[in-house]
N, C-alpha and C positions, 0 to 999 in steps of 0.2 A: 205433510211436507213432501214436495216433489222437487226433483232437481232437473238438470238438463243434460242432454247428450253432448259430450265434448271429446273431440279427438286430441290425444296427447302426441306430441312429436316423438319419434323414435330414431334410432340410428340404423339406417338400412344396411343389411348384409347381403348385397347383391351377388356375392360370390358363393353364397350358401348352396350346397347340393345335398344336404342331409334332410332326411324326412322330418325329424324333430331335433334340431340342434340343442344339445343340453346346455350350451353356454347362454341360451336365451333366458333360462330360469333366473328370476330375480334381477334381470337387466332391462335396459331400454332397447335392446336389439329387436328389429323387425325384419321379417322376410316376406317375400312375395313370389308365388309360383302360380302363374296362369290365373291370376285373380283371387287366389286363396291367400289372403293377406293376414298378417298377424299384427297385434297391437303390443305396445310395451307392457311388460309384466305388471299386472294391476297391484298397486301398493296394498290394497285391502284384502288381497287373496291370502287366506290362511290355510296352512297344511296341518292335517291331523292323521295320527296313526293309532289304531286301537283294534283289539280282537273283539268283534261284535258277534261272530258266528263260529261255533265249534272250536273256540280257543285259537283261531288262526287270525293273524294280524292283517288288517286291510288298511287302505290309505284313501283319503279323500281331501277335497279342497272346498272351503266355504267362502262365499263372497256375500258379505252383509253390508248393504249401502249405508252411507253416513246418515241418511234420513230415517233409518229404521227406528221405530218407536215401539217399545215392548208393550205398550198399552193398546196398540192397534193390531188387528188381524192382518197378517202379511202373506201374500202369495209365495209359493215355493216352486222353483223349477229345478228338476234333476237333469243335468246335461251330460250325456254319455259320450266319451271320447271314441275316436276311430281306432281301428286296429293298429297296434304297435305304438300308440300314443299314450298320453297320460291325462289325468284330470286337469293339471295346469296347462297342458298343451291345448285341451279343448277350450279352456278359458281365454287363452291368447288368440286362438284362431277363430273366435266368434265375437259377437258384439253383445253377449248376454250380460256382461258386467255393466255395459252402458245402459241397457234396459233397466238393470237393477238400480243404478244411480238415479235415473230419471223417474221411475215409477215405484220406487221402494219395493223391490222384489228381492227375495233371498234366492241365490243360485248356488247349488251344490254340484261339484264336479267330482264324481267318484272315480277311482281307479279300478279297472278289471283285476280280478284276483291273481290270475296266472298269465304270464308272458304278455301282458298288456293286450290281451284278447278276451273278449266276453265269451262266456260259455253258452253255446247255442245247440239247438237240436240239429240233427243232420240225417240225411237219407243215406242209404247204403251206397248209392252212386257217388254222393259227395265224399264220403269217407274213402272210397276207392280212388277217386280222382286226386284226393289230397296226398296220397302216398307218394306221388311224383313231385310234390312241392317241397321246397326247403323247409326244415323244421320250424323256422321262425314264422313262416307264412301259413302254417296249418292252424285251423280254427281249434278252439277248445271244445271237445265233444265227450269229455270224460264223464260228465254228469248230465245226460240228455233230458231227463225229466224235470219238470218245474219243482217237484218236491225235493229233488236231490241237487238242484243247481245252486252252488255256493253263491254265485253272483246275484241270483234272485233273492235268496235268503239275506244276503248282505244289504240289498236295497231296502227290504222291509225293516231290517234292524236299524239301518241308517235313518230311515224315515222316522222311526220311533225316537231315536236319539235327537234328531233335529227338532221334532215337535216338543221334546222336553226342554231344549235349550232356548227356543224362540217361540213367539206367539204366532204360530202358523195358522193360516186360514185353511182349514181342512176341506173346504169346498173348492179351493183353488190350488190344487197340486197338479203339476204338469211334468211331463217327461219329454226330452228331446235327445236325439242321438245322431251321430254322423257315421256313415259307413258301417263298420262292424258294430258300432254303438247304435246305429239306426236299426240294424238287424236285431240287436238285443231289445231295443225299445219295442219293435213290432212283436217280437216273441212275448214280451211282458204284456203288451196290449191284448194279445190273443188269450192269455190266461187270467190277467189281473187288471185289464183296462177299466174295469168297473170302479176302481179306486181313484182314477184320474179324471180331471176335468177336461183334459185334452192331451194329445201327444203329437209329436212331429218327428219326421225322419228325413235326413239329407243324404243322398248318394248311396242308399242301401235299401232299407225296408225289406220287402219280400223278394228274395232272390231264389230261394229254394221252394218252388211252387208246391211240390209234393208234400211239404210240411204244413201247408195251409189249405189244401183241398183234399177231399177223399177221392176214392177211385172213380166216383161218378162226377167229379168236379163240382161238388158242393162244398162251400166254405166250411172249414173246421175252426170253431171258435167257442170258447166256454165262458168268456167274460161279457159278451154282448157288445152293444154299440158304444163307441167312444168317438168324440170329435177328433178327426185326424187331418193332419197337414202332411202331404207327401211332396218332397222336393226332388227333382230329377235334373241334374246338370246335363245339358245336351251331349257333352262329350264324356259322359261318366264312365263308360266301359263296363265290363262284367268280369267277375272272377272266373277262372278256367273250369271250375267244377259245375257251373250252372247247366242244367239240362236243356233249357230253351234259350233261344236267341234273345238279344237285348230288347227289341221292340215287343216281342211276345211277353217276356217276363215283366216288363214295366206296365204293359197294358193290363195284365192279369193281376198285378199288384194293385192297380187302381180299381179294377172291377171287383176285387175282393172286398175292399172297403165300401164301394158303392152298394154291394149286396148286403153286407153286415149292417150298414147305417141306413139302408133304405133310400139311397140317393139315386132315384130313377127319373127325376125331372131333368130337362135340359139345363145345363149349368149356365150361369152368367160368366162371360169371359172378358177379362181385361188384360191387355198387353201394353205394358209401359216400358219402353226401352227394351232391355233384354229379358225382363221378367214377364213370363207368360202364365197368367193365373186363371184357373177355372174354379168358380165358387159353386159348390153343390149344396142344395138344401135337401136334407134327408128327413124321412118320417121319424127316424130314431135319433140321428145325430148328423151334423153337417160334415163336409169334407172340403179341403182345399187342395188342388193339384197345381204345383208350380214347376214349370219347365224353364230353366235358365239358359238362354241362348248363348252358344259359344263359350260355355264354362266347363272346365274339367272337374274331375272328382274332388269332392271336398265340401266344406261349409262355405257358402258365399258369405262375405264379411258382413253384409247387411241382412242376412237371413234371419237372425234372431230378432232383429227389430221388425222385419216384415211379419214373422210368425206372431210376435206379441201384438203388434198394432192392428193387424187384420183379423186375428183369431183368438189367441189366448186371453187377451185383455178383457174380453166380454164373457168368458165362459165360466160356468160354475157347475159342480156336481153336488146336488143337494143330498142331505142325509138319507133320503129315501131312494137314492140312486138316479133320480131324474136329472136330466141335463138342462141347464138354463142358460140362455144367451141374453145378457143384459145390454148388448150393443158394444161392439169392438171400437177401439180408438179410431180406426178408419173403417168406414162402412164397406162391406163386401158387396160390390155391385159391378156389373159389367160396363164396358165402354158404352157411353150413351149413343155415339154414332159409330157403328161398326158393321161390316158385312164380311162373310166368308163364303168361298165357293170351292168346290172340289170337282175334279175331272169326273165326268160320268154321272153326276148327281143332279137331278132336277130340283133338289131342295137347296135353298140358300139359308145361311145363318144371318139373320138381319135383325139388329137391335135386340139380340139375345133371345130370339125365337126362330123356330124353323118355319120357312115360308116356301110355298110351292112356286116354281117358275114354269113357264110354258114350254121350255125345252131344257135338256141337260146342259151343264157346262162342258166345254170341250177343251182339252189341252192340245194346243196347236203349235206346230213347228214353223219357224221362218227359216227356209233352207236356201243355200246357194248350190246351183247345179252347173252353171255354164263353165266350160273349160275343165270339167272334172271327169270327162269320158264316161258319163253314166253314173258317177258317184255323187255324193252330196256332202255338204258341211252344214251342220245345224248352227244357225246364227242366233237363235233365241227360241224359247218355248213360253207360251202365254196361255192363260186361262180365259177363254172366250165365253161370254154369257149373253143371254138375250137382251137386246136393246129395250124390249118392253119392260123388263124388270129394272134395268138401269134407269129408265124413265120414271118408274114408280119410286125408286130410291131417292132420286134427286128432284122429284116433284116437277118433272118436265112434261110438256105437252108432246104426245106421241102421235105421229101421222105416218101411215105406210102407204106405199104405192106399188104398182106392178106385182100384186099378190104378195107383198111383204118383202120383195127383193130390194126395194129402196125404202129407206126410212129417214124421216126428218124429225128431229127433236127441237122444240123451242124451250130453252132453258129459262129458269126463273129470272135471270138477269137480262133476258131478251135475246141472247145469242141464238142464232139458227144454225143447227149442225146436221148435215146430211151425209148418209152412208149408203153404199151400194154393194151388193154381193160381189165378191171377187176382187174388189178394189182395196188397196192399202191407203188410198186417199180418203180424206175427210174434208168436206166443204164447211168451213166455219164462216158464217155470214157470206161474204163474197170473196173469200180467199181459200187457198188449199193448204192442208197440212197432211203429212204422211203419218200413219199410225205404226205401231210395232209390227203388225201383220195384217193381212187382208181380212175383210169381213167375210164371215161364213154364213151359209143358209142351211138350217137344220130344222126339221119338223115344222116348216112354215114360219120359222122365226129367223131374223137376222141377228147374228152374234158378232160382237167385237171384243177385243182385249179389255178385260176389266181393269188391268193394271194401267194401260194407257189412258183409258177413259177417266179414271180417278186422278191420276197424276197430272195429265196434261190439261184437262178441262177444269179441274177443281183444286189442283195443288194439294192433294191428299197423300197420305202415306199408304202405299200398297206393298206389303211384304209377302214374299213367296217362299214356300218350302215344297219342292218337288211339285206335286199336283194340287196344292192347296194355296189359295191366296187370301190374305186378310187385309181389309181396307178400313182405315180409320182416320180420324182427324188430328192425330198427334203421332209423334215418333214411336214406332213399334216394330220389333224384329221378331217375326214368327219363328218359333223353334221347332225342332224335330218332333218332340213328344206332343206338343200342342197341336201340330199339324195332324198327327195320328189321331188325337182325340177328336178334332174337328171332322176329320175324314170319317170316323166312326159315327158321329152324330148325323152327318149328311147322308150316309149310306145305311142308316138304321141298324148299326152294329153296336148298340149301347148296353147289351146284356151279355152275361156269361154264356159261352157255348163250350162243350167239352173239347179238350185238346187230344191229340193222338198220344 
């Protein structure tokens, strides 16, 4: 039996300014903070207290869908809350209970043992930096080793209890975490990922790189490959104790799992609205990297559904440790029509492959000079690419004159479009239209704005982040971390290199 996803109406608390308002518990109150939305407290969410480890009481929440059948093997998701939150808080700020209702999945939301913070490993630098933080914001580092970590032992004990209570499919046990819970999930993957069919982290993951790489920047990992989904909200931010800046930290978090899982092939990329997804196939295990455009730190409300539908739904960890993908609810494939270009690269990303162009893309400014006494105002910046490649993309007839300084394309619909170096004008049949910026001549090739070409001539979506443009046939908003990933692909920086 399977159900359906259904949203329940709640009572908005738009005046809320608390991190986790306690009055929500057991109510229909919902809050929304920059897209991090809550749902009314689930009626089937059950609270439990018991001493499972060392005689110390712990707390957790179980969500068992109405369609659960004790005669059927049932998948299990452990969902780990963010710092200063609770298991019930994780339940209402995610859509895991909706996944459970639709696909008959049991979801367990444990509480961290101390101060609503999961116990993590820490570097000396991190411990030193935390001395300046308020007590309630300091991480738990009392038990840094996995053998002594109460929270890790609690997870194992809780797993055994859940397997005794319910008919759990041991090939389909997953873990997901947000923020501090994502960091805990990644720590668990590092040592014990071999018991999971898949894992996912939102807004956290690997923030302390020194705990995951040795002095020679080789990945440190004892559990081996595990299918991993990494979510990075574009406006996520970083804790003050992190040694490296945000782009570097997130890049190396991604490269860590690429190395562990053997994900060295060019990924399939799909950008749908604000969701920027890169699907990696690995020799040992697959990985998904999600950049959520214009989203702050937290669980995106649809994230659990995305993780399940694109990833967890098809994954199994067989008894011999091998990973099997039986096919996810939604196939992981890139956009059928999509191209990406980056300033300075002669490689284009076209239909999910790297393709050589005859000249590098150029980021070009449209400037105002007149009346500024020698100064300038930048009115726009555009990624210009060779017309010879655009002709190939759009299956147009390409004809050049005057040593390539004038180019005429005949489009599939019969339109004739003529360009000339230095001119912002473009002759379409027998009329004139101005482009975003003038045509450039580089390495014997005439270049024009890829954004203008795609939007004006073909009514396509062209989304730009800094020096990267992504063109596709549907609504897509290129995000910061996906632009960085694409930039690495096009400039050949897809493998680990040591940091200072």
